[in-house]
FIKOLDREN-317084 format. One record per residue (C-alpha): x, z negated, y negated; residue number from 1. Coordinates in Angstrom, 3 decimals. Layout:
<atoms>
ATOM        X        Z        Y lovo
ATOM        X        Z        Y  NUM
...
</atoms>
This chain:
<atoms>
ATOM        X        Z        Y lovo
ATOM  -87.807  109.936  -56.328    1
ATOM  -86.908  106.566  -55.878    2
ATOM  -87.101  107.076  -51.910    3
ATOM  -85.081  110.011  -52.050    4
ATOM  -82.353  108.171  -53.504    5
ATOM  -82.774  104.904  -51.611    6
ATOM  -80.161  106.308  -49.313    7
ATOM  -77.721  106.861  -51.166    8
ATOM  -77.753  103.457  -52.575    9
ATOM  -77.640  101.607  -49.680   10
ATOM  -75.003  104.128  -48.584   11
ATOM  -73.210  103.367  -51.901   12
ATOM  -73.491   99.334  -51.914   13
ATOM  -72.371   99.510  -48.301   14
ATOM  -69.284  101.732  -49.420   15
ATOM  -68.377   99.245  -52.473   16
ATOM  -68.827   95.801  -50.238   17
ATOM  -64.965   95.232  -49.322   18
ATOM  -64.070   96.360  -52.887   19
ATOM  -66.478   93.641  -54.469   20
ATOM  -65.127   90.901  -51.919   21
ATOM  -61.570   91.911  -52.690   22
ATOM  -61.802   92.017  -56.301   23
ATOM  -63.328   88.474  -55.864   24
ATOM  -60.396   87.164  -53.448   25
ATOM  -58.080   86.196  -56.207   26
ATOM  -58.037   82.285  -56.522   27
ATOM  -57.187   81.262  -60.104   28
ATOM  -56.142   77.678  -61.010   29
ATOM  -55.827   76.495  -64.534   30
ATOM  -51.981   75.511  -65.276   31
ATOM  -49.521   73.666  -67.298   32
ATOM  -45.676   74.714  -66.721   33
ATOM  -42.738   72.507  -67.785   34
ATOM  -39.842   74.429  -68.009   35
ATOM  -36.142   72.717  -67.479   36
ATOM  -35.413   73.007  -71.223   37
ATOM  -38.596   70.813  -71.841   38
ATOM  -40.965   73.465  -73.289   39
ATOM  -43.888   74.219  -72.027   40
ATOM  -47.439   76.214  -71.641   41
ATOM  -50.185   76.441  -70.334   42
ATOM  -52.834   79.224  -69.002   43
ATOM  -53.830   80.247  -65.707   44
ATOM  -51.907   81.171  -62.320   45
ATOM  -54.087   83.456  -59.603   46
ATOM  -53.558   83.612  -55.815   47
ATOM  -54.456   85.849  -53.057   48
ATOM  -55.632   82.926  -51.379   49
ATOM  -56.443   79.218  -51.919   50
ATOM  -54.186   77.993  -49.224   51
ATOM  -50.362   78.080  -48.899   52
ATOM  -48.292   77.487  -45.794   53
ATOM  -45.677   74.875  -46.146   54
ATOM  -43.306   72.931  -44.194   55
ATOM  -43.015   68.908  -45.263   56
ATOM  -40.656   66.768  -43.884   57
ATOM  -41.960   63.067  -43.598   58
ATOM  -40.361   59.952  -41.958   59
ATOM  -37.811   62.647  -40.547   60
ATOM  -40.336   64.775  -38.800   61
ATOM  -41.015   68.460  -40.219   62
ATOM  -44.603   69.095  -40.278   63
ATOM  -46.304   72.607  -41.037   64
ATOM  -49.549   72.494  -43.129   65
ATOM  -51.974   74.631  -44.698   66
ATOM  -51.954   73.596  -48.338   67
ATOM  -55.348   73.632  -50.242   68
ATOM  -53.883   74.644  -53.848   69
ATOM  -57.480   72.723  -55.289   70
ATOM  -55.931   69.475  -53.763   71
ATOM  -52.726   70.137  -55.776   72
ATOM  -51.572   67.581  -58.963   73
ATOM  -48.496   69.279  -59.286   74
ATOM  -45.537   70.961  -57.794   75
ATOM  -41.738   70.200  -58.665   76
ATOM  -38.950   72.358  -57.359   77
ATOM  -36.108   69.728  -56.645   78
ATOM  -32.821   71.606  -55.255   79
ATOM  -31.795   75.310  -55.014   80
ATOM  -29.827   76.900  -52.989   81
ATOM  -28.086   80.313  -54.180   82
ATOM  -28.402   83.200  -51.673   83
ATOM  -25.902   86.589  -52.367   84
ATOM  -27.758   89.189  -54.675   85
ATOM  -25.653   91.833  -55.149   86
ATOM  -21.346   92.117  -55.422   87
ATOM  -21.544   93.902  -58.664   88
ATOM  -17.352   94.218  -58.512   89
ATOM  -14.161   91.788  -57.282   90
ATOM  -14.909   89.779  -60.552   91
ATOM  -18.910   89.212  -60.430   92
ATOM  -21.176   88.408  -57.753   93
ATOM  -24.679   88.070  -58.682   94
ATOM  -26.781   85.145  -56.648   95
ATOM  -30.323   84.297  -56.485   96
ATOM  -30.917   80.351  -56.463   97
ATOM  -34.050   80.193  -54.607   98
ATOM  -36.138   76.578  -54.600   99
ATOM  -35.605   75.229  -51.163  100
ATOM  -36.678   71.455  -51.544  101
ATOM  -40.754   70.847  -53.715  102
ATOM  -41.715   67.891  -54.507  103
ATOM  -45.708   68.453  -54.140  104
ATOM  -48.174   65.666  -55.471  105
ATOM  -51.725   65.841  -54.369  106
ATOM  -54.746   64.675  -56.273  107
ATOM  -55.270   62.090  -53.726  108
ATOM  -51.815   60.377  -55.092  109
ATOM  -49.836   61.620  -51.789  110
ATOM  -46.666   63.713  -51.733  111
ATOM  -45.442   65.948  -49.591  112
ATOM  -41.392   66.491  -49.406  113
ATOM  -41.795   70.487  -49.013  114
ATOM  -38.533   71.915  -47.741  115
ATOM  -37.974   75.571  -47.245  116
ATOM  -38.372   78.387  -49.156  117
ATOM  -42.477   79.011  -49.984  118
ATOM  -42.034   82.327  -51.510  119
ATOM  -45.862   82.209  -53.045  120
ATOM  -43.995   79.279  -55.368  121
ATOM  -41.118   81.135  -56.047  122
ATOM  -42.890   83.683  -59.017  123
ATOM  -46.438   83.091  -60.193  124
ATOM  -48.704   85.593  -61.758  125
ATOM  -49.393   83.782  -65.119  126
ATOM  -52.248   84.607  -67.480  127
ATOM  -52.862   83.271  -71.401  128
ATOM  -55.183   84.257  -74.529  129
ATOM  -51.599   86.447  -75.398  130
ATOM  -51.583   88.607  -72.422  131
ATOM  -50.029   88.568  -68.671  132
ATOM  -46.366   87.306  -67.557  133
ATOM  -44.603   86.222  -64.921  134
ATOM  -42.909   82.434  -64.367  135
ATOM  -40.584   81.663  -61.759  136
ATOM  -39.178   79.058  -60.261  137
ATOM  -35.730   80.763  -59.078  138
ATOM  -32.694   82.271  -61.190  139
ATOM  -29.860   84.466  -61.130  140
ATOM  -26.557   83.522  -62.055  141
ATOM  -23.211   85.092  -61.080  142
ATOM  -20.283   84.046  -60.100  143
ATOM  -17.232   84.798  -62.002  144
ATOM  -13.332   84.760  -61.111  145
ATOM  -10.300   84.598  -63.604  146
ATOM   -6.979   86.367  -63.595  147
ATOM   -5.916   83.238  -61.227  148
ATOM   -8.774   83.766  -58.493  149
ATOM  -10.697   80.344  -60.115  150
ATOM  -14.587   80.729  -59.322  151
ATOM  -17.135   79.693  -61.567  152
ATOM  -21.189   79.921  -62.133  153
ATOM  -21.809   81.720  -65.928  154
ATOM  -24.850   80.727  -66.770  155
ATOM  -24.808   77.373  -65.493  156
ATOM  -21.103   76.681  -67.000  157
ATOM  -19.582   75.004  -64.078  158
ATOM  -17.166   75.593  -61.207  159
ATOM  -18.920   73.146  -58.851  160
ATOM  -19.386   75.503  -55.635  161
ATOM  -21.697   73.312  -53.943  162
ATOM  -24.022   75.064  -51.930  163
ATOM  -27.500   73.502  -53.384  164
ATOM  -28.019   72.799  -57.394  165
ATOM  -30.269   69.897  -58.660  166
ATOM  -30.205   71.019  -62.200  167
ATOM  -31.396   74.750  -62.601  168
ATOM  -31.279   76.879  -65.214  169
ATOM  -33.149   75.887  -68.681  170
ATOM  -36.082   78.704  -68.479  171
ATOM  -36.574   77.953  -64.877  172
ATOM  -40.253   76.226  -64.140  173
ATOM  -39.374   72.619  -63.144  174
ATOM  -43.316   70.862  -63.027  175
ATOM  -45.917   73.224  -61.812  176
ATOM  -49.741   71.114  -63.114  177
ATOM  -52.421   71.897  -61.898  178
ATOM  -55.576   71.032  -63.964  179
</atoms>
């Protein structure tokens, strides 16, 4: 009987190999997240790859690098840039504020000045003993207009309409420490 099942087991095993490899292709990292409001949580992040392609500027030269996440000590977004998300009406426009500049410290003490959007750093799958959640380094705000046509950011509570911002929404991940 074992001989008659043998081809079946071999076929089943060969069929499952891609699924076994896919299931184990997740890279998990223990992290501590500090939000802009100074609150913090600890847990794990999950990535599809152990490497993230980033652009970083050093001494005026732009470099592209496949960043090994195992070598990262922390990620710190420092500048956010608004992009139009949705025009709700003539007095309210929603914007996504995406990080466009990061400081990344590597475990060897080296710092990278990462520039441009890094989509893998904008939303993280976060896991703790309590369950799963999403952690964001970007936020949404609304450009609202009063009756005189003066514009103001609703959540940031400022009429400063600079194109880049150094202070995010309080609930945004501000430091991501890899343990």
